[in-house]
One Martini backbone bead per residue (centre of mass of N, CA, C, O) as a GRO file, in nm:
protein
  109
    1MET     BB    1   2.775  14.233  14.839
    2ALA     BB    2   2.689  14.322  14.556
    3ALA     BB    3   2.804  14.609  14.579
    4GLN     BB    4   3.096  14.522  14.618
    5HIS     BB    5   3.126  14.375  14.348
    6GLN     BB    6   3.053  14.617  14.172
    7GLU     BB    7   3.280  14.805  14.260
    8SER     BB    8   3.522  14.622  14.187
    9GLY     BB    9   3.438  14.591  13.886
   10SER     BB   10   3.456  14.900  13.807
   11ARG     BB   11   3.767  14.929  13.839
   12HIS     BB   12   3.840  14.730  13.589
   13HIS     BB   13   3.594  14.877  13.393
   14THR     BB   14   3.699  15.129  13.244
   15TYR     BB   15   3.518  15.379  13.046
   16CYS     BB   16   3.422  15.541  12.774
   17ARG     BB   17   3.129  15.631  12.639
   18LYS     BB   18   3.229  15.651  12.341
   19GLN     BB   19   3.326  15.344  12.321
   20LYS     BB   20   2.993  15.253  12.335
   21SER     BB   21   2.888  15.358  12.084
   22LEU     BB   22   2.700  15.311  11.802
   23GLY     BB   23   2.874  15.467  11.604
   24LEU     BB   24   3.136  15.312  11.658
   25LEU     BB   25   3.026  15.030  11.610
   26CYS     BB   26   2.944  15.080  11.317
   27SER     BB   27   3.223  15.151  11.210
   28ASN     BB   28   3.354  14.880  11.291
   29PHE     BB   29   3.163  14.700  11.131
   30LEU     BB   30   3.222  14.822  10.850
   31SER     BB   31   3.530  14.767  10.855
   32LEU     BB   32   3.495  14.454  10.875
   33TYR     BB   33   3.275  14.414  10.608
   34ASP     BB   34   3.381  14.637  10.389
   35ARG     BB   35   3.474  14.392  10.174
   36ASP     BB   36   3.606  14.187   9.978
   37GLY     BB   37   3.436  13.866  10.003
   38ILE     BB   38   3.184  13.954  10.154
   39GLU     BB   39   2.863  13.777  10.213
   40THR     BB   40   2.857  13.694  10.525
   41VAL     BB   41   2.689  13.758  10.843
   42GLY     BB   42   2.769  13.683  11.174
   43LEU     BB   43   2.660  13.782  11.480
   44ASP     BB   44   2.840  13.623  11.672
   45ASP     BB   45   3.105  13.697  11.535
   46ALA     BB   46   3.077  14.003  11.555
   47ALA     BB   47   3.057  14.021  11.862
   48THR     BB   48   3.330  13.893  11.920
   49ARG     BB   49   3.515  14.082  11.743
   50LEU     BB   50   3.388  14.353  11.898
   51GLY     BB   51   3.314  14.304  12.210
   52VAL     BB   52   2.995  14.239  12.216
   53GLU     BB   53   2.677  14.215  12.232
   54ARG     BB   54   2.435  14.100  12.024
   55ARG     BB   55   2.225  14.332  12.075
   56ARG     BB   56   2.413  14.554  11.958
   57ILE     BB   57   2.416  14.444  11.672
   58TYR     BB   58   2.110  14.467  11.621
   59ASP     BB   59   2.095  14.774  11.627
   60ILE     BB   60   2.256  14.804  11.351
   61VAL     BB   61   2.125  14.590  11.165
   62ASN     BB   62   1.844  14.718  11.143
   63VAL     BB   63   1.939  14.967  10.990
   64LEU     BB   64   2.098  14.829  10.756
   65GLU     BB   65   1.849  14.674  10.653
   66SER     BB   66   1.663  14.926  10.590
   67ILE     BB   67   1.902  15.025  10.362
   68GLY     BB   68   2.032  14.746  10.219
   69VAL     BB   69   2.312  14.631  10.333
   70LEU     BB   70   2.128  14.409  10.455
   71ALA     BB   71   2.015  14.056  10.457
   72ARG     BB   72   1.819  13.819  10.557
   73LYS     BB   73   1.889  13.461  10.583
   74ALA     BB   74   1.903  13.386  10.895
   75LYS     BB   75   1.963  13.305  11.193
   76ASN     BB   76   2.217  13.529  11.255
   77ARG     BB   77   2.206  13.584  10.930
   78TYR     BB   78   2.369  13.779  10.669
   79THR     BB   79   2.365  13.962  10.377
   80TRP     BB   80   2.600  14.130  10.194
   81ARG     BB   81   2.547  14.430   9.988
   82GLY     BB   82   2.636  14.711  10.068
   83LEU     BB   83   2.679  15.065  10.031
   84ALA     BB   84   2.529  15.106   9.750
   85ALA     BB   85   2.230  15.102   9.880
   86ILE     BB   86   2.191  15.386  10.006
   87PRO     BB   87   2.101  15.578   9.774
   88ARG     BB   88   1.844  15.418   9.707
   89ALA     BB   89   1.708  15.448   9.984
   90LEU     BB   90   1.703  15.760   9.987
   91ASP     BB   91   1.533  15.796   9.732
   92GLN     BB   92   1.286  15.642   9.834
   93LEU     BB   93   1.231  15.820  10.082
   94LYS     BB   94   1.189  16.079   9.923
   95ARG     BB   95   0.950  15.984   9.751
   96GLU     BB   96   0.766  15.915   9.990
   97GLY     BB   97   0.763  16.198  10.113
   98LEU     BB   98   0.645  16.344   9.866
   99ARG     BB   99   0.389  16.175   9.841
  100ASP     BB  100   0.278  16.237  10.125
  101ASN     BB  101   0.267  16.549  10.083
  102CYS     BB  102   0.078  16.544   9.825
  103GLY     BB  103  -0.163  16.373   9.952
  104GLY     BB  104  -0.180  16.586  10.149
  105THR     BB  105  -0.095  16.846  10.316
  106SER     BB  106   0.050  17.122  10.161
  107TYR     BB  107   0.317  17.369  10.234
  108LEU     BB  108   0.430  17.443   9.923
  109LYS     BB  109   0.205  17.645   9.789
   0.00000   0.00000   0.00000
């Protein structure tokens, strides 16, 4: 009976794999929040507005937090810092990579 229910459910919810991709979800998330006046992002609200489960939002929020676009404020709430943080994060990663290469065995000699 469960298989029957699953089959009938799949007929109603056909989708393209690309429509569920994290890349597309991230683009939609950024389109939603990269605007003037946005200071706080609520993950429950984002999940509802984008039509996905909250765990999918966490997948992209973790990456955006690591590069400084978002900062955790409270449970399920983040402060929007904006896309201007990305070049700084990339510069820092580059410096750390160079430092790690110079500190260990360097193949650039």
